N, C-alpha and C positions, 0 to 999 in steps of 0.2 A: 238710317235704320230701314232694313228691307221689309216691305209690307206686302208685296205681291208674291204669289206662288209662281215660280218660273218654270215654264213647261216647254218640252219639245213634243211636237206632233209627228208620229211615225205611222204612215199609212200610204199604200201605193196609189190611192185615189186622190188626185189634187183637188177635185170637187169637194170630197169629204173634208180634207184638211182645211181648205179655205172656209168652208161653212162653219166648222168648229172654231177656227181661229177668229173669225168675225164675231161669233157669239161670245167667246171668252173675252175678247178685247173690249167688248161693250158691256162686260160684267165686271164690277169692281172686285179687285183683289187678284187679278191674273195677268200674266205677261207671257206671251208666246215668244220664246227666244230662239226657236229653230224649228225647221221642218225636215222630214226625211221621207223619201219614197221607197227606200230599201234599207235592209238591215246594215249593210256595210257603211252606207252614208250616215246612218244613225250613230253607230259606234265611233266613227271618226269625229262626229260633232261633239260627243260627250267629252272627249279629251280637251276640247277648247272652251266649252261653255260651263258656266256655273248653273247647274240645273237642280231643281227640287223634285220634279216629277216628269215621267215620260208617259204619254198617252199612246199606247202601242197596239197595233193590229197584229194578228197572228200570221195572215197570209201576206208575205212580202217577198220580193225578188232577192236573190243572192244569199241573204241570211234571214231566215224566218223569225217570227216573233218568239217562238219557243227557245231557239238558240240564243237570240238576243237577250231574252230574260235571264237565262243562265249566266251569260257573259257579264251582263250589267250587275247582277247580284254579286258576282265574284270580284269584279274590278271596281265597282262603285257602290259599296254597300249602303251608303247614306241616301242614295237616290231611290225614290219610290216609283213603282211601276204599276200602272193601271191599264189592264188589257181592255180594249173595246173591239169587238169582233162580231162577224155574222155567224161564227162557229159556236153553236151551243151544245155540241156533242160532249158527252161525259168524258170521253177519252182525252179531249183537249182541256176540259175544265180541270180534271184531276192532275194532268201533267203540269198545268200552269198555276196551280194553287198549292203545290208542294211547299212544305214549311220552310225548307232551307234554301232552295233555289227557285222558288216560284214567285209569281207576281203578288203584289199587295192587294190587288183588287181585280174584279172581272165584271165587265158590263157587256151586254149584247147591244148591237147597233140599233135595235128597235126601241130602245128606251128614249124618253123625252130628253131634250137638251138640259132641262132643269135638273134631271137626275145625274147627268154627267157632271154638272157643276157641284152638286151635293157630294157625289162620289169622290171628286178630286179633293174637296175640302176634308172629307172623312179620311181618305187615305193619307193625306198630308199630316193630319193631326193624330190619327190613331193607328195608321199603318194597315187598315183592313176595311174592305167594302166589297160585298157581293150583291148584284141585283137579285130580285126575288126569284126569277126563273133559274138562275145559276144556283142559288142557295137551296132551292127545292130539289134540284137534281142531285146535289151532294147529299142532301138528307135522304133521298130515295136510295142511294147506294148504301148508306149506313143502315137504313131500315131493312133492306133485303139481306144484308149481312147478319142481321138479328133473326130474320124469319127462316132463311134457308141455310143449311150447312154448306161448306165449300163443295162437297161432293154433289149435293143436290143442285147447286148453281151450275156446276159443270155438266150435270145430266141435262138440265134445262137448256143450256147452251147448245149441246149436241142435238137435242130435240128441235130447237128453233132452226137449226141448220139442216133438218130433214132426215136425221139418222133414226133408224129403227132401234128397238131395244137390243136386238142381236148385234147391230153395228156399234152401239154405244158400249156394250159389254166388251167388245174387242178393243175399243179405244182405251178403256179404263182398266183393262186386264181383270175383269170380274165376270162372274157368271150372269147369264140372262136373268136368273132368279134374283140375284142381288140387285140388278138394275130395276127389275120390276118392283122390288121392295122400296127402292128409292122413289119410283114414280107414285107408289101408294102414299108415301109420306107427302110428296109434292102436291098431289091432288087434295089431300086432306088440309094441308096448310093454305092452299090457294082457293079452297072451296069450289074447285072445278070438277065437273062430272065426266068430261071427255076431252079428247085432243083438241077439238075445235075451241072449246071454252078455254083451254090452257093456252092456246095460241093467242086468243083475244086478251087473256090476262097479261101475257107478256107485253103485248103492244100497249094496252091501256095503262100499264104501270111503268112504261119506259125501260123494261128489263132488257130489251134488245140493246139499249145504250149502255146499260151496266155490263153486258157481255163484251161490248167493244173495248171497255176498259179492263175488265177482269181477264179476258182471254185474248188480248190483242196479239200475243205472240203466236197464237194458234190460228188467228184469222187469215 
């Protein structure tokens, strides 16, 4: 009867892999069955190994973690994927937590090793785990969707990138008067009195990260 969770570690840092491997193998219930320093090596190993879960970094040579995740979900649907990365930007988080072809969990590398163990167990049993920082960023995206309309978010995005009301009007094919009306609503909803306060509001609420996700095709 199989008792251990069988894991492949995929990360381009051998130091990181060995550190995690040593910790897991000294913790009851885990077995590291493989390591990969790039996405191509990882995908070739999965064909040969009976694996329960892959601990996967985003930034890897040849095939990155995003593409590996999509390929693994398509070819090996029973295998769980837990992302562990230095990248906490919302654009990566949203791409890698999509319901159909996303990972089952997402950790940042600044978490304690105990949380990595907890996350592996949680993903293996329930199929889902997000560390607190990742969860908060996803919630912020949902919150701002409720606060601002899509047009207002778009206006804020152009404002953040330094465009004037006249330039924004040209971008969205509206009159300057219509754009000014949007700004009036934005100032009221954000409780900001001027442009400086609005810039600070964007930074303090991580809206600049929301922009990276919402408007990545325009960036």
